[in-house]
KOLGUMI-338858 format. One record per atom (N, C-alpha, C): residue number from 1; chain; atom name; x, y, z. Coordinates in steps of 0.02 Angstrom, whole numbers, plus 32768, in hexadecimal, padded with zeros to 4 digits. Layout:
BEGIN
   resi   chain   name     xx     yy     zz
    NUM       A     CA      X      Y      Z
...
This chain:
BEGIN
   resi   chain   name     xx     yy     zz
      1       A      N   1574   8B82   1C0F
      1       A     CA   1557   8B5F   1BD7
      1       A      C   1570   8B1A   1BD6
      2       A      N   15B1   8B15   1BDD
      2       A     CA   15D0   8AD3   1BD4
      2       A      C   15B8   8AA7   1C0F
      3       A      N   15B2   8AC1   1C4D
      3       A     CA   1598   8A9A   1C85
      3       A      C   154D   8A87   1C73
      4       A      N   1526   8AB1   1C57
      4       A     CA   14E3   8A9B   1C48
      4       A      C   14DE   8A65   1C16
      5       A      N   1508   8A6A   1BDE
      5       A     CA   150B   8A3B   1BAC
      5       A      C   1522   89F5   1BC9
      6       A      N   1556   89F4   1BF4
      6       A     CA   1570   89B9   1C12
      6       A      C   1536   8996   1C40
      7       A      N   1517   89C1   1C68
      7       A     CA   14DB   89A1   1C90
      7       A      C   14A9   8981   1C64
      8       A      N   1494   89A7   1C2E
      8       A     CA   1461   898E   1C01
      8       A      C   1479   894A   1BDF
      9       A      N   14B6   894D   1BC6
      9       A     CA   14CF   8910   1BA9
      9       A      C   14D4   88D8   1BD4
     10       A      N   14E9   88DE   1C0F
     10       A     CA   14EE   88A8   1C42
     10       A      C   14AF   8883   1C4E
     11       A      N   147B   88B0   1C56
     11       A     CA   143B   8897   1C64
     11       A      C   1413   8881   1C2E
     12       A      N   1428   888C   1BEF
     12       A     CA   1401   8875   1BB7
     12       A      C   1409   882B   1BB4
     13       A      N   1443   880C   1BBE
     13       A     CA   144B   87C5   1BBA
     13       A      C   1418   87A3   1BEE
     14       A      N   1415   87BE   1C26
     14       A     CA   13E2   879F   1C5A
     14       A      C   139E   87AC   1C42
     15       A      N   138E   87DB   1C21
     15       A     CA   134A   87E8   1C07
     15       A      C   1332   87AE   1BDA
     16       A      N   1360   879D   1BAE
     16       A     CA   1350   8766   1B7C
     16       A      C   1349   8723   1B9E
     17       A      N   1361   871B   1BDD
     17       A     CA   135A   86E0   1BFF
     17       A      C   1310   86D1   1C1A
     18       A      N   12F4   870B   1C2B
     18       A     CA   12B2   870A   1C4A
     18       A      C   127B   86F4   1C1C
     19       A      N   1258   86C7   1C2D
     19       A     CA   121C   86AB   1C04
     19       A      C   11DA   86D4   1C19
     20       A      N   11A8   86CD   1BEE
     20       A     CA   1167   86EC   1BFC
     20       A      C   1145   86C9   1C37
     21       A      N   1155   8685   1C3D
     21       A     CA   1134   865C   1C6C
     21       A      C   1167   8639   1C99
     22       A      N   114C   8615   1CCC
     22       A     CA   117D   85EE   1CF3
     22       A      C   1177   85AA   1CDB
     23       A      N   117A   859C   1CA2
     23       A     CA   117C   8551   1C89
     23       A      C   11C5   8543   1C7F
     24       A      N   11D6   8501   1C85
     24       A     CA   1216   84E9   1C7F
     24       A      C   1228   84F3   1C30
     25       A      N   1269   8501   1C26
     25       A     CA   1282   8507   1BDF
     25       A      C   127B   84C9   1BBB
     26       A      N   126C   84CA   1B7F
     26       A     CA   1265   848F   1B58
     26       A      C   12A5   847A   1B28
     27       A      N   12A8   843F   1B19
     27       A     CA   12E2   8427   1AF1
     27       A      C   1324   8430   1B14
     28       A      N   1326   841A   1B55
     28       A     CA   1361   8420   1B75
     28       A      C   1392   83DB   1B66
     29       A      N   13CE   83F2   1B5B
     29       A     CA   13FE   83BB   1B4C
     29       A      C   1434   83C3   1B77
     30       A      N   1448   8392   1B9B
     30       A     CA   1482   8392   1BCB
     30       A      C   14B7   835E   1BB2
     31       A      N   14F7   8370   1BA9
     31       A     CA   152C   834B   1B92
     31       A      C   156A   8357   1BB4
     32       A      N   159E   8326   1BB2
     32       A     CA   15DE   832D   1BD0
     32       A      C   1609   82FC   1BB8
     33       A      N   164E   8302   1BC8
     33       A     CA   167A   82CF   1BB6
     33       A      C   1676   8293   1BE3
     34       A      N   166A   8299   1C1F
     34       A     CA   165B   8263   1C4B
     34       A      C   160F   824B   1C49
     35       A      N   1604   820C   1C5E
     35       A     CA   15BD   81F6   1C5A
     35       A      C   1596   821F   1C8B
     36       A      N   1557   822F   1C76
     36       A     CA   1526   824F   1CA5
     36       A      C   1518   8224   1CDE
     37       A      N   1510   824E   1D13
     37       A     CA   14FD   822A   1D56
     37       A      C   14B4   8239   1D68
     38       A      N   148C   8206   1D70
     38       A     CA   1445   8210   1D79
     38       A      C   1435   8204   1DC3
     39       A      N   140F   822F   1DE4
     39       A     CA   13F7   8224   1E2C
     39       A      C   13AB   8225   1E2E
     40       A      N   138A   81EE   1E21
     40       A     CA   1343   81EB   1E1E
     40       A      C   131E   8203   1E57
     41       A      N   133D   81FA   1E99
     41       A     CA   1318   8211   1ED1
     41       A      C   1316   825C   1ED7
     42       A      N   134C   8280   1EBB
     42       A     CA   134A   82C4   1EBF
     42       A      C   1335   82E6   1E7B
     43       A      N   132F   82BE   1E4B
     43       A     CA   1317   82D7   1E07
     43       A      C   134C   8300   1DE7
     44       A      N   138C   82EC   1DF1
     44       A     CA   13C4   8312   1DD7
     44       A      C   13EC   82EF   1DA1
     45       A      N   140B   8310   1D78
     45       A     CA   1439   82F6   1D48
     45       A      C   147B   831E   1D4C
     46       A      N   14B6   82FF   1D57
     46       A     CA   14F4   8325   1D5A
     46       A      C   151F   8315   1D22
     47       A      N   153A   8345   1D01
     47       A     CA   1568   8340   1CCD
     47       A      C   15AD   835C   1CE1
     48       A      N   15E3   8333   1CDB
     48       A     CA   1626   834A   1CEE
     48       A      C   1657   8347   1CB0
     49       A      N   168D   836D   1CB6
     49       A     CA   16BC   8374   1C7F
     49       A      C   16A2   838F   1C41
     50       A      N   16AB   83CC   1C31
     50       A     CA   1694   83F2   1BF7
     50       A      C   1648   83E8   1BF1
     51       A      N   1625   83F9   1C21
     51       A     CA   15D8   83F2   1C26
     51       A      C   15C0   842C   1BF9
     52       A      N   1586   8414   1BD5
     52       A     CA   1565   8445   1BAC
     52       A      C   1517   843D   1BB2
     53       A      N   14F4   8475   1BC5
     53       A     CA   14AA   846C   1BBF
     53       A      C   1492   849E   1B91
     54       A      N   1467   8489   1B64
     54       A     CA   1447   84B5   1B31
     54       A      C   13FB   84B1   1B3B
     55       A      N   13DA   84E8   1B32
     55       A     CA   1391   84F0   1B31
     55       A      C   1380   852C   1B0B
     56       A      N   1344   8535   1AF9
     56       A     CA   1331   856D   1ACB
     56       A      C   1359   85A9   1AD2
     57       A      N   1383   85B7   1AA3
     57       A     CA   13AA   85F5   1AA9
     57       A      C   13E1   85FE   1AD9
     58       A      N   13EF   85C6   1B00
     58       A     CA   141D   85CB   1B3A
     58       A      C   1451   8591   1B2C
     59       A      N   1491   85A5   1B37
     59       A     CA   14C6   856F   1B38
     59       A      C   14ED   857D   1B79
     60       A      N   14F7   854C   1BA4
     60       A     CA   151A   8557   1BE0
     60       A      C   154F   851A   1BDE
     61       A      N   1590   8534   1BEC
     61       A     CA   15CB   8503   1BEF
     61       A      C   15E7   850E   1C34
     62       A      N   1603   84D7   1C4E
     62       A     CA   1624   84DD   1C90
     62       A      C   1648   849A   1C9F
     63       A      N   1672   8498   1CCE
     63       A     CA   1693   845B   1CE4
     63       A      C   165F   842C   1CFB
     64       A      N   162F   8441   1D22
     64       A     CA   15F8   8412   1D3A
     64       A      C   15B4   8438   1D32
     65       A      N   1580   8415   1D20
     65       A     CA   153D   8435   1D1E
     65       A      C   1511   83FE   1D44
     66       A      N   14EE   8417   1D72
     66       A     CA   14B6   83E6   1D91
     66       A      C   1471   8406   1D80
     67       A      N   1448   83E1   1D63
     67       A     CA   1402   83F5   1D4C
     67       A      C   13D0   83D2   1D75
     68       A      N   13A7   83F5   1D9C
     68       A     CA   1371   83D6   1DC0
     68       A      C   1332   83D8   1D91
     69       A      N   131C   839F   1D7C
     69       A     CA   12E7   839B   1D46
     69       A      C   12A6   83B0   1D6A
     70       A      N   12A2   83A4   1DAA
     70       A     CA   125D   83B7   1DCA
     70       A      C   1253   8403   1DD5
     71       A      N   1288   8426   1DEB
     71       A     CA   1282   846B   1DF8
     71       A      C   1299   8498   1DBF
     72       A      N   12BE   847E   1D90
     72       A     CA   12D9   849E   1D52
     72       A      C   1311   84C9   1D69
     73       A      N   1331   84BB   1DA5
     73       A     CA   136D   84E3   1DB9
     73       A      C   13AD   84C4   1D9D
     74       A      N   13DA   84E8   1D8A
     74       A     CA   141C   84CD   1D68
     74       A      C   1452   84F4   1D8F
     75       A      N   1482   84C8   1DAA
     75       A     CA   14BC   84E2   1DCF
     75       A      C   14F9   84D5   1DA1
     76       A      N   1523   850A   1D8B
     76       A     CA   1560   84FF   1D66
     76       A      C   1596   8513   1D97
     77       A      N   15D0   84E9   1D92
     77       A     CA   1609   8504   1DBA
     77       A      C   1647   84F2   1D8E
     78       A      N   167A   8525   1D95
     78       A     CA   16BA   8523   1D73
     78       A      C   16B8   8535   1D2D
     79       A      N   16DC   8568   1D1D
     79       A     CA   16DE   8581   1CD7
     79       A      C   169D   8588   1CB1
     80       A      N   166E   85A9   1CD3
     80       A     CA   1625   85AF   1CBA
     80       A      C   1628   85E3   1C82
     81       A      N   1607   85D2   1C4D
     81       A     CA   15FC   8602   1C15
     81       A      C   15B0   85FA   1C02
     82       A      N   158A   8632   1C0C
     82       A     CA   153C   8632   1BF7
     82       A      C   1538   865C   1BBA
     83       A      N   151C   8641   1B82
     83       A     CA   1514   8664   1B47
     83       A      C   14C4   866B   1B3B
     84       A      N   14B0   86A8   1B32
     84       A     CA   1464   86B1   1B26
     84       A      C   145F   86EC   1AED
     85       A      N   1444   86D7   1AB7
     85       A     CA   1430   870A   1A81
     85       A      C   1469   8740   1A7C
     86       A      N   14A0   872B   1A6B
     86       A     CA   14DC   8756   1A58
     86       A      C   1501   8775   1A95
     87       A      N   14EF   875E   1AD4
     87       A     CA   150C   877C   1B11
     87       A      C   1532   873D   1B31
     88       A      N   1569   874E   1B4E
     88       A     CA   1594   871A   1B71
     88       A      C   15A4   8733   1BB5
     89       A      N   1598   8705   1BE7
     89       A     CA   15AF   8716   1C2D
     89       A      C   15D8   86DE   1C44
     90       A      N   1615   86EC   1C5B
     90       A     CA   1644   86BF   1C79
     90       A      C   163D   86C2   1CC6
     91       A      N   1642   868A   1CE8
     91       A     CA   163F   8688   1D32
     91       A      C   165E   8651   1D4C
     92       A      N   166E   8650   1D8F
     92       A     CA   168A   8615   1DB3
     92       A      C   1651   85E9   1DC2
     93       A      N   1612   8603   1DD7
     93       A     CA   15DA   85CF   1DE2
     93       A      C   159B   85FB   1DCF
     94       A      N   1562   85D1   1DC4
     94       A     CA   1526   85F0   1DAC
     94       A      C   14EE   85C1   1DC1
     95       A      N   14B9   85DE   1DDE
     95       A     CA   147A   85BA   1DEA
     95       A      C   1447   85D9   1DBC
     96       A      N   1429   85B8   1D90
     96       A     CA   13F6   85CE   1D61
     96       A      C   13B6   85A9   1D65
     97       A      N   137F   85CC   1D69
     97       A     CA   133D   85B3   1D65
     97       A      C   1327   85B3   1D23
     98       A      N   131D   8577   1D01
     98       A     CA   130F   8575   1CB7
     98       A      C   12C5   8589   1CAE
     99       A      N   1299   8580   1CE1
     99       A     CA   1256   8597   1CD7
     99       A      C   124A   85DF   1CDA
    100       A      N   126F   8603   1D02
    100       A     CA   1269   864F   1D0A
    100       A      C   129A   8676   1CE7
    101       A      N   12DA   8659   1CE2
    101       A     CA   130E   867D   1CC5
    101       A      C   1337   86A4   1CF9
    102       A      N   1321   869D   1D3A
    102       A     CA   1349   86BF   1D6A
    102       A      C   138A   869A   1D76
    103       A      N   13BB   86BC   1D92
    103       A     CA   13FE   869F   1D9D
    103       A      C   1426   86CA   1DD1
    104       A      N   1455   86A2   1DED
    104       A     CA   1487   86C0   1E16
    104       A      C   14C9   86A8   1DFD
    105       A      N   14F8   86D6   1DEE
    105       A     CA   1539   86C0   1DD6
    105       A      C   156E   86DF   1DFE
    106       A      N   15A6   86BC   1E12
    106       A     CA   15DC   86CD   1E3E
    106       A      C   1617   86D6   1E10
    107       A      N   1644   870F   1E23
    107       A     CA   1683   871A   1DFF
    107       A      C   1672   871E   1DB7
    108       A      N   1653   8753   1DA5
    108       A     CA   1637   875F   1D61
    108       A      C   1663   8787   1D36
    109       A      N   166D   877A   1CF6
    109       A     CA   168C   87A9   1CC7
    109       A      C   1666   87A6   1C89
    110       A      N   1659   87E4   1C71
    110       A     CA   1630   87EA   1C31
    110       A      C   1647   8830   1C11
    111       A      N   1621   8842   1BE4
    111       A     CA   162E   8886   1BC0
    111       A      C   161D   8886   1B7B
    112       A      N   1630   88BC   1B5B
    112       A     CA   1624   88C9   1B14
    112       A      C   1665   88EB   1AFD
    113       A      N   168C   88CA   1AD3
    113       A     CA   16D0   88E3   1ABE
    113       A      C   16CB   892B   1AAD
    114       A      N   16F6   8954   1AC7
    114       A     CA   172F   8946   1AEC
    114       A      C   1727   894C   1B38
    115       A      N   16E4   894C   1B53
    115       A     CA   16D4   8957   1B96
    115       A      C   16CE   8919   1BB9
    116       A      N   16EF   8910   1BF7
    116       A     CA   16EE   88D5   1C1F
    116       A      C   16CC   88E3   1C5B
    117       A      N   169F   88BA   1C75
    117       A     CA   167D   88C0   1CB5
    117       A      C   168D   8880   1CE1
    118       A      N   16A9   888A   1D1C
    118       A     CA   16B1   884E   1D49
    118       A      C   168B   885C   1D8B
    119       A      N   166B   882D   1DA9
    119       A     CA   1649   8837   1DE4
    119       A      C   164E   87F6   1E11
    120       A      N   164E   8803   1E54
    120       A     CA   164D   87C9   1E82
    120       A      C   1609   87A2   1E78
    121       A      N   15D3   87C6   1E6A
    121       A     CA   1592   87A2   1E67
    121       A      C   1564   87C7   1E33
    122       A      N   153B   87A3   1E10
    122       A     CA   150B   87BD   1DEA
    122       A      C   14C4   8798   1DF6
    123       A      N   1492   87B9   1E06
    123       A     CA   1456   8799   1E16
    123       A      C   141E   87B5   1DE4
    124       A      N   13FB   8788   1DC5
    124       A     CA   13C5   879C   1D98
    124       A      C   1383   877F   1DB5
    125       A      N   1359   87A9   1DCD
    125       A     CA   1317   8793   1DE8
    125       A      C   12E3   87BB   1DC8
    126       A      N   12AD   879C   1DB0
    126       A     CA   1278   87BE   1D8C
    126       A      C   1291   87F5   1D5E
    127       A      N   1287   8833   1D67
    127       A     CA   129F   886A   1D3C
    127       A      C   12DF   888F   1D5C
    128       A      N   12F6   8875   1D91
    128       A     CA   132C   8897   1DB2
    128       A      C   136F   8872   1DA6
    129       A      N   13A4   8898   1D9B
    129       A     CA   13E8   887E   1D96
    129       A      C   1415   88A7   1DC5
    130       A      N   1439   887A   1DEE
    130       A     CA   1469   889B   1E22
    130       A      C   14A9   887E   1E19
    131       A      N   14DC   88A8   1E17
    131       A     CA   1522   8894   1E18
    131       A      C   1542   88B2   1E59
    132       A      N   1570   888A   1E74
    132       A     CA   158E   889C   1EB1
    132       A      C   15DD   88A0   1EA6
    133       A      N   15FD   88D0   1EC1
    133       A     CA   1643   88D9   1EBD
    133       A      C   165A   88D6   1E75
    134       A      N   1643   8908   1E4E
    134       A     CA   164D   8909   1E06
    134       A      C   168A   8932   1DF7
    135       A      N   16AE   891B   1DBC
    135       A     CA   16E8   893B   1DA4
    135       A      C   16E0   8942   1D5A
    136       A      N   16D9   897F   1D43
    136       A     CA   16CD   8994   1CFD
    136       A      C   1714   89AA   1CE1
    137       A      N   1729   898E   1CAA
    137       A     CA   1766   89AA   1C90
    137       A      C   176A   899C   1C3F
    138       A      N   1796   89BC   1C20
    138       A     CA   17A9   89B4   1BD9
    138       A      C   17D0   8979   1BCE
    139       A      N   17C3   8955   1B9A
    139       A     CA   17E8   8919   1B8A
    139       A      C   1836   8926   1B87
    140       A      N   1844   895C   1B6E
    140       A     CA   188E   896E   1B66
    140       A      C   18A7   899B   1BA7
    141       A      N   188C   8986   1BE0
    141       A     CA   18A0   89A7   1C1B
    141       A      C   18E6   899E   1C25
    142       A      N   190F   89D5   1C3A
    142       A     CA   194E   89D3   1C4F
    142       A      C   1952   89ED   1C95
    143       A      N   198E   89EB   1CB0
    143       A     CA   1993   8A00   1CFA
    143       A      C   197B   8A43   1D0B
    144       A      N   197E   8A74   1CDE
    144       A     CA   196A   8ABA   1CF3
    144       A      C   1923   8ACC   1CCF
    145       A      N   1905   8A9C   1CB6
    145       A     CA   18BF   8AA5   1C9B
    145       A      C   188C   8AA8   1CD5
    146       A      N   185E   8AD7   1CCD
    146       A     CA   1828   8ADB   1D03
    146       A      C   17F8   8AA0   1CF9
    147       A      N   17DB   8A8A   1D31
    147       A     CA   17A4   8A5B   1D2C
    147       A      C   1772   8A66   1D65
    148       A      N   1733   8A50   1D5A
    148       A     CA   1700   8A5E   1D8F
    148       A      C   16F5   8A1C   1DBA
    149       A      N   16F7   8A2E   1DFC
    149       A     CA   16E0   89F9   1E2F
    149       A      C   169B   8A0D   1E47
    150       A      N   166D   89D8   1E4C
    150       A     CA   162A   89EB   1E64
    150       A      C   161D   89B5   1E9A
    151       A      N   1605   89CA   1ED3
    151       A     CA   15FA   8998   1F09
    151       A      C   15B8   896F   1EF5
    152       A      N   1585   8993   1ED5
    152       A     CA   1545   8974   1EC4
    152       A      C   1523   8998   1E8D
    153       A      N   150F   8977   1E5C
    153       A     CA   14E7   8998   1E29
    153       A      C   14A9   896E   1E1C
    154       A      N   1470   898B   1E12
    154       A     CA   1435   8968   1E09
    154       A      C   140C   898B   1DC9
    155       A      N   13F1   895F   1D9F
    155       A     CA   13CD   897A   1D68
    155       A      C   138B   895D   1D6B
    156       A      N   1351   8980   1D61
    156       A     CA   130E   8969   1D61
    156       A      C   12F7   8970   1D1C
    157       A      N   12E5   893F   1CF6
    157       A     CA   12CC   8945   1CAF
    157       A      C   128F   8965   1CAE
    158       A      N   125F   8959   1CDD
    158       A     CA   121B   8979   1CD6
    158       A      C   121C   89C7   1CDF
    159       A      N   1246   89E4   1D08
    159       A     CA   1249   8A29   1D14
    159       A      C   1289   8A45   1CEE
    160       A      N   12B3   8A1C   1CD2
    160       A     CA   12F2   8A31   1CB2
    160       A      C   1320   8A56   1CE0
    161       A      N   1319   8A50   1D21
    161       A     CA   133F   8A6E   1D51
    161       A      C   137F   8A4A   1D5E
    162       A      N   13B8   8A6D   1D5D
    162       A     CA   13F5   8A50   1D6A
    162       A      C   1414   8A78   1DA5
    163       A      N   1421   8A4B   1DD6
    163       A     CA   143C   8A6F   1E14
    163       A      C   1489   8A52   1E20
    164       A      N   14B6   8A7B   1E30
    164       A     CA   14F7   8A69   1E3E
    164       A      C   150D   8A8B   1E83
    165       A      N   1524   8A5F   1EB0
    165       A     CA   1535   8A7A   1EF3
    165       A      C   157C   8A66   1EFE
    166       A      N   159F   8A95   1F23
    166       A     CA   15E3   8A8D   1F31
    166       A      C   1612   8A8B   1EF9
    167       A      N   160B   8AC0   1ECA
    167       A     CA   1636   8AC5   1E8F
    167       A      C   167A   8AE2   1EA1
    168       A      N   16AC   8AC0   1E87
    168       A     CA   16EF   8ADD   1E8C
    168       A      C   1714   8ADF   1E4D
    169       A      N   173C   8B15   1E44
    169       A     CA   1764   8B18   1E09
    169       A      C   17AD   8B03   1E21
    170       A      N   17C8   8AD2   1DFD
    170       A     CA   1808   8ABE   1E15
    170       A      C   183D   8AC0   1DD9
    171       A      N   1879   8AD4   1DEE
    171       A     CA   18B9   8ACF   1DC3
    171       A      C   18EE   8AAF   1DE5
    172       A      N   190A   8A80   1DC4
    172       A     CA   1946   8A5C   1DDF
    172       A      C   1932   8A3C   1E21
    173       A      N   18F6   8A27   1E25
    173       A     CA   18E8   8A03   1E64
    173       A      C   18D4   8A2D   1E9E
    174       A      N   18D6   8A71   1E95
    174       A     CA   18C4   8A9D   1ECD
    174       A      C   1884   8AC4   1EBA
    175       A      N   185A   8AC5   1EE5
    175       A     CA   1817   8AED   1EDF
    175       A      C   1821   8B38   1EE6
    176       A      N   1816   8B60   1EB1
    176       A     CA   1825   8BA4   1EB1
    176       A      C   17E5   8BCD   1EBD
    177       A      N   17AB   8BAD   1EBD
    177       A     CA   176E   8BD3   1EC7
    177       A      C   1734   8BA3   1ED1
    178       A      N   1704   8BBB   1EF8
    178       A     CA   16C4   8B93   1F02
    178       A      C   1689   8BBA   1EFB
    179       A      N   1652   8B96   1EE3
    179       A     CA   160F   8BB3   1EDC
    179       A      C   15E3   8B83   1EFD
    180       A      N   15BD   8B9E   1F34
    180       A     CA   1595   8B6B   1F5C
    180       A      C   155F   8B43   1F31
    181       A      N   153A   8B6C   1F0A
    181       A     CA   1505   8B4A   1EE5
    181       A      C   14EC   8B72   1EA9
    182       A      N   14DF   8B4D   1E75
    182       A     CA   14C6   8B67   1E33
    182       A      C   1484   8B41   1E22
    183       A      N   1453   8B65   1E0B
    183       A     CA   141C   8B45   1DF6
    183       A      C   1401   8B67   1DB6
    184       A      N   13F4   8B39   1D7F
    184       A     CA   13E1   8B56   1D3C
    184       A      C   13AE   8B27   1D1E
    185       A      N   137F   8B44   1CFA
    185       A     CA   1354   8B1F   1CD3
    185       A      C   136C   8B1D   1C90
    186       A      N   1377   8AE5   1C73
    186       A     CA   139B   8AD8   1C32
    186       A      C   136C   8AE9   1BF7
    187       A      N   132B   8AF5   1C08
    187       A     CA   12FF   8B06   1BCE
    187       A      C   12FD   8B4F   1BC5
    188       A      N   1320   8B79   1BEA
    188       A     CA   1325   8BC3   1BE5
    188       A      C   12F5   8BE3   1C15
    189       A      N   12C5   8BC1   1C39
    189       A     CA   129B   8BE2   1C6C
    189       A      C   12C5   8BF2   1CA7
    190       A      N   12A5   8C23   1CCC
    190       A     CA   12CB   8C35   1D0D
    190       A      C   12CB   8BFF   1D41
    191       A      N   1301   8BF2   1D61
    191       A     CA   1301   8BBC   1D94
    191       A      C   12DE   8BD8   1DD3
    192       A      N   12C0   8BAB   1DF9
    192       A     CA   12A2   8BBE   1E38
    192       A      C   12C4   8B9D   1E73
């Protein structure tokens, strides 16, 4: 049940990013401590040093943010924090499509207290969310507390199917058991 809850929570933040249409987000504001750099030939604006991008329900903070005004793609690098409707995702880097809400984040950390989820990568495309090399643990984790390692987990909002592959239970850095694959529909229907 905790695994189902964590997957559902992780993907809820991405769900709020997705718009109904592929129109660019409105009311975009990009600010930073350093002067903004405009590249008219590439249609980009780059903000450095405490960069902040805000748009309808989204706040993105990073060391550097580059926004392509033509494609609506945003690249954020260094100490990335993405906040969406009560959800926060921390990452090393992030590429976000403001028109569709799809994104790819690297070196991700998120969760719902007291649960922490860390992953090498999180991809949100359409209604699918995939996390790679995932580490689920309790915030008050100590040396001998168990935690889950998952090679890959995927959640599909449309079918509510959550799939976890390569699940390992670890204690003190040693894997004590493995489950190859789990599949569960989070709406209570039988998984296929």
